[in-house]
C-alpha positions in Angstrom: -12.6 22.8 -9.9 -15.9 21.6 -8.3 -15.8 21.3 -4.5 -18.0 19.0 -2.4 -18.2 19.3 1.3 -19.5 15.8 1.9 -20.1 12.5 0.2 -23.8 13.0 0.5 -23.5 16.3 -1.4 -21.7 14.5 -4.2 -24.2 11.6 -4.2 -27.0 14.1 -4.9 -25.4 14.7 -8.4 -26.3 11.3 -9.8 -27.3 11.7 -13.5 -25.4 14.9 -13.9 -22.2 16.0 -15.6 -20.3 16.9 -12.4 -17.0 18.3 -13.7 -14.7 18.9 -16.7 -10.9 18.5 -16.0 -8.0 20.7 -17.0 -6.2 19.9 -20.3 -3.2 17.6 -20.3 -0.7 17.7 -23.1 0.5 14.4 -24.5 4.2 14.8 -25.2 6.6 12.3 -26.8 8.4 12.2 -23.5 5.2 11.2 -21.7 4.6 8.5 -24.3 8.2 7.2 -24.0 8.0 7.1 -20.2 4.8 5.1 -20.4 6.4 2.7 -22.9 9.3 2.3 -20.5 7.1 1.6 -17.5 4.8 -0.9 -19.3 7.2 -2.5 -21.7 5.0 -1.6 -24.6 7.5 -0.2 -27.2 5.3 -0.6 -30.3 6.8 1.6 -33.1 3.5 3.5 -33.6 4.1 5.1 -30.2 7.9 5.4 -29.8 9.5 5.5 -33.3 8.8 9.1 -34.4 10.2 8.7 -37.9 8.5 5.4 -38.7 5.2 6.6 -37.1 5.2 9.7 -39.5 5.0 7.2 -42.4 2.4 5.1 -40.5 -1.4 5.1 -40.7 -1.8 8.2 -38.4 1.0 10.3 -39.8 2.6 10.8 -36.4 3.3 8.8 -33.2 0.2 8.2 -31.1 -0.3 7.7 -27.4 -1.0 4.2 -26.1 -4.7 3.7 -25.4 -3.8 2.6 -21.8 -1.8 5.8 -21.4 -4.9 7.8 -22.2 -6.9 5.6 -19.7 -4.2 6.0 -17.1 -4.9 9.8 -17.0 -8.3 9.3 -15.4 -7.0 9.9 -11.9 -5.3 13.2 -13.1 -8.5 14.3 -14.7 -10.4 13.7 -11.5 -7.7 15.3 -9.4 -7.9 18.6 -11.4 -11.7 18.7 -11.6 -13.0 17.6 -8.1 -12.3 18.4 -4.5 -14.2 16.1 -2.2 -13.5 17.5 1.3 -15.7 14.9 2.9 -13.5 12.0 1.7 -10.5 11.0 3.7 -9.5 8.3 1.3 -10.4 7.0 -2.2 -9.5 3.8 -4.0 -9.9 2.8 -7.6 -12.4 0.0 -7.7 -12.2 -0.9 -11.4 -13.7 -0.4 -14.9 -16.8 -1.7 -16.5 -16.4 -0.6 -20.1 -13.5 1.0 -21.9 -13.3 2.0 -25.6 -10.7 4.0 -27.6 -12.8 5.5 -30.5 -10.0 7.7 -31.9 -6.2 7.9 -31.8 -4.3 10.5 -29.8 -1.4 12.0 -31.8 1.6 13.2 -29.8 1.1 16.9 -29.2 -2.6 16.6 -28.5 -4.3 17.9 -25.4 -6.9 15.8 -23.6 -9.4 16.5 -20.9 -12.1 14.4 -19.1 -15.8 15.0 -18.8 -17.2 13.2 -15.7 -20.8 12.3 -15.3 -21.9 10.6 -12.1 -24.0 7.5 -13.0 -24.4 5.8 -9.7 -23.6 6.4 -6.0 -24.1 3.4 -3.7 -23.5 3.2 0.1 -20.8 0.7 1.1 -19.2 -0.5 4.3 -17.5 2.0 6.7 -19.9 4.8 5.7 -18.3 4.9 2.3 -19.7 5.5 -1.2 -19.1 3.5 -4.3 -19.2 5.8 -7.4 -19.7 4.8 -11.0 -18.6 7.5 -13.4 -19.0 7.9 -17.1 -15.8 9.5 -18.3 -15.4 10.9 -21.8 -11.9 11.8 -22.7 -11.9 14.6 -25.3 -9.1 15.5 -27.7 -8.9 19.2 -28.3 -10.1 19.8 -31.9 -11.1 16.1 -32.3 -14.5 15.1 -33.6 -14.7 11.8 -31.6 -13.6 11.0 -28.0 -10.2 9.5 -27.5 -11.5 7.3 -24.7 -14.9 6.5 -23.2 -14.8 4.6 -19.9 -17.0 3.6 -17.0 -14.8 4.1 -14.0 -15.6 3.0 -10.4 -14.2 4.4 -7.2 -14.8 3.9 -3.5 -14.6 6.9 -1.2 -14.4 6.8 2.6 -15.0 9.6 5.1 
């Protein structure tokens, strides 16, 4: 875990890969719970037997499930002691270059692209996040994620 004592210390890292998260396993239970919470019950995710005969040979995680792990990746990789509060500000670009079969492990690589001062002495951060699948040759997800931090 990378620790920053202040927002200014973090802002000095623009242009650098700042952190790599812990691995998160994608279980069928996690996929099923995501399907239940979003209403997306497409068979390629939740019907194990049918998915085995499908195009990927196994059930795969929803792309949005993979994307929804970004906060967990950040949480395991960064400790920003100078931030009292942070909020998700949005996404600029998201792609899912390769599927995530159930049983895969994912982690995030975070590169700080931009750090801009905002109201209340805050900082708006733009991150490039590459979600890697262990043993995969292409990323599972590539996203530009924005967050706002406040001291």
